[in-house]
Residue frames as qw, qx, qy, qz and C-alpha x, y, z in Angstrom:
[[0.594, 0.633, -0.457, -0.193, 158.76, 148.53, 132.38],
 [0.011, 0.460, -0.856, 0.237, 160.93, 146.59, 134.68],
 [0.605, 0.018, 0.643, -0.469, 157.95, 144.58, 135.98],
 [0.824, 0.442, -0.015, -0.354, 156.87, 143.65, 132.45],
 [0.441, 0.595, -0.672, -0.012, 160.28, 142.39, 131.68],
 [0.215, -0.293, 0.858, -0.364, 160.26, 140.28, 134.81],
 [0.735, 0.213, 0.409, -0.498, 156.83, 138.95, 133.94],
 [0.756, 0.532, -0.294, -0.243, 157.92, 138.04, 130.44],
 [0.193, 0.529, -0.813, 0.148, 161.04, 136.37, 131.88],
 [0.466, -0.097, 0.762, -0.439, 158.85, 134.28, 134.14],
 [0.801, 0.400, 0.153, -0.419, 156.60, 133.39, 131.24],
 [0.561, 0.591, -0.572, -0.095, 159.69, 132.30, 129.21],
 [0.074, -0.370, 0.877, -0.299, 160.82, 130.18, 132.10],
 [0.652, 0.143, 0.574, -0.474, 157.38, 128.51, 132.31],
 [0.770, 0.537, -0.126, -0.321, 157.35, 127.95, 128.57],
 [0.324, 0.573, -0.753, 0.030, 160.85, 126.39, 128.66],
 [0.355, -0.156, 0.837, -0.385, 159.70, 124.03, 131.48],
 [0.744, 0.342, 0.296, -0.492, 156.53, 123.24, 129.44],
 [0.572, 0.579, -0.521, -0.255, 158.68, 122.17, 126.47],
 [0.012, 0.388, -0.905, 0.176, 160.28, 119.50, 128.68],
 [0.366, 0.097, 0.836, -0.398, 156.95, 117.97, 129.54],
 [0.599, 0.364, -0.172, -0.693, 155.14, 118.07, 126.21],
 [0.773, 0.068, 0.626, -0.070, 153.83, 114.63, 125.00],
 [0.721, 0.625, 0.274, 0.125, 153.94, 115.70, 121.32],
 [0.592, -0.157, 0.188, 0.768, 157.11, 116.79, 119.62],
 [0.178, 0.581, 0.425, 0.671, 155.19, 119.14, 117.33],
 [0.375, -0.878, -0.272, -0.121, 153.66, 120.85, 120.38],
 [0.680, -0.526, 0.010, 0.511, 157.05, 121.15, 121.95],
 [0.474, 0.180, 0.322, 0.799, 158.44, 122.78, 118.85],
 [0.035, -0.746, -0.331, -0.577, 155.61, 125.40, 118.75],
 [0.520, -0.831, -0.165, 0.105, 156.07, 126.13, 122.51],
 [0.685, -0.223, 0.149, 0.677, 159.76, 126.53, 121.77],
 [0.279, 0.457, 0.363, 0.763, 158.95, 129.01, 119.07],
 [0.293, -0.853, -0.328, -0.281, 156.72, 130.94, 121.44],
 [0.662, -0.631, -0.066, 0.400, 159.45, 131.18, 123.98],
 [0.543, 0.044, 0.266, 0.795, 161.74, 132.60, 121.30],
 [0.036, 0.702, 0.402, 0.587, 159.11, 135.20, 120.39],
 [0.493, -0.841, -0.218, 0.049, 158.80, 136.23, 123.99],
 [0.688, -0.349, 0.098, 0.629, 162.53, 136.56, 124.08],
 [0.359, 0.402, 0.370, 0.757, 162.44, 138.80, 121.06],
 [0.229, -0.836, -0.357, -0.349, 159.78, 140.93, 122.68],
 [0.621, -0.700, -0.098, 0.338, 161.96, 141.33, 125.78],
 [0.561, -0.042, 0.238, 0.792, 164.86, 142.54, 123.55],
 [0.121, 0.607, 0.354, 0.701, 162.59, 145.16, 122.00],
 [0.451, -0.845, -0.273, -0.090, 161.49, 146.34, 125.44],
 [0.659, -0.571, 0.080, 0.482, 165.14, 146.69, 126.30],
 [0.304, 0.900, -0.109, -0.294, 165.72, 148.64, 123.13],
 [0.354, -0.402, 0.755, 0.378, 168.10, 146.05, 121.59],
 [0.682, 0.518, 0.059, -0.512, 166.39, 146.11, 118.24],
 [0.440, 0.563, -0.670, -0.203, 169.15, 144.42, 116.31],
 [0.082, -0.207, 0.946, -0.234, 169.28, 141.58, 118.73],
 [0.579, 0.293, 0.553, -0.523, 165.43, 141.19, 118.69],
 [0.636, 0.566, -0.261, -0.456, 165.53, 141.08, 114.87],
 [0.311, 0.404, -0.859, -0.039, 168.14, 138.30, 114.93],
 [0.305, -0.012, 0.847, -0.435, 166.11, 136.41, 117.60],
 [0.688, 0.410, 0.236, -0.551, 163.01, 136.54, 115.45],
 [0.597, 0.569, -0.452, -0.341, 164.82, 135.50, 112.28],
 [0.363, 0.393, -0.840, 0.094, 167.03, 132.82, 113.69],
 [0.172, -0.073, 0.836, -0.515, 165.56, 131.72, 117.00],
 [0.563, 0.315, 0.503, -0.576, 161.80, 131.80, 116.20],
 [0.660, 0.561, -0.151, -0.476, 161.97, 131.43, 112.44],
 [0.532, 0.508, -0.667, -0.117, 164.82, 129.33, 111.14],
 [0.050, -0.268, 0.902, -0.336, 165.25, 127.09, 114.21],
 [0.609, 0.185, 0.529, -0.562, 161.54, 126.34, 114.52],
 [0.715, 0.510, -0.247, -0.410, 161.36, 125.60, 110.79],
 [0.349, 0.461, -0.815, 0.035, 164.24, 123.15, 111.10],
 [0.254, -0.111, 0.850, -0.448, 162.74, 121.45, 114.10],
 [0.702, 0.319, 0.278, -0.573, 159.43, 121.13, 112.32],
 [0.649, 0.515, -0.487, -0.278, 161.08, 119.62, 109.29],
 [0.118, 0.353, -0.902, 0.220, 162.92, 117.18, 111.55],
 [0.517, 0.083, 0.657, -0.543, 159.64, 116.11, 113.20],
 [0.749, 0.454, -0.060, -0.479, 158.09, 115.59, 109.86],
 [0.488, 0.486, -0.720, -0.081, 161.08, 113.44, 108.70],
 [0.177, -0.192, 0.887, -0.382, 160.88, 111.41, 111.93],
 [0.659, 0.229, 0.445, -0.561, 157.15, 110.70, 111.29],
 [0.689, 0.541, -0.324, -0.357, 157.86, 109.74, 107.70],
 [0.301, 0.460, -0.828, 0.108, 160.48, 107.31, 108.91],
 [0.674, -0.284, -0.668, -0.135, 157.97, 105.58, 111.23],
 [0.138, 0.147, -0.596, 0.777, 158.57, 107.42, 114.54],
 [0.445, -0.591, -0.590, -0.324, 155.63, 106.92, 116.85],
 [0.105, -0.516, 0.369, -0.766, 155.04, 109.32, 119.77],
 [0.180, -0.126, -0.884, 0.412, 154.32, 107.96, 123.21],
 [0.369, -0.597, -0.491, -0.516, 150.60, 108.16, 124.28]]
């Protein structure tokens, strides 16, 4: 169990670093959402079910939705991503 939590932590770290180097804002938002879902899975493994539920609802759900809405508004206002 401890090894799985360590591996998930390393995966979260790799995902967080990957967000920094994404070319597309939309891909960065989806990667960020995946990192939040891994975080929620870690909380479940540590038997902190209430924290995991909050992480899924707020971290992976609401925050990702707000970021996607923001990216859509940027594109509507003429934002161009770097190639």
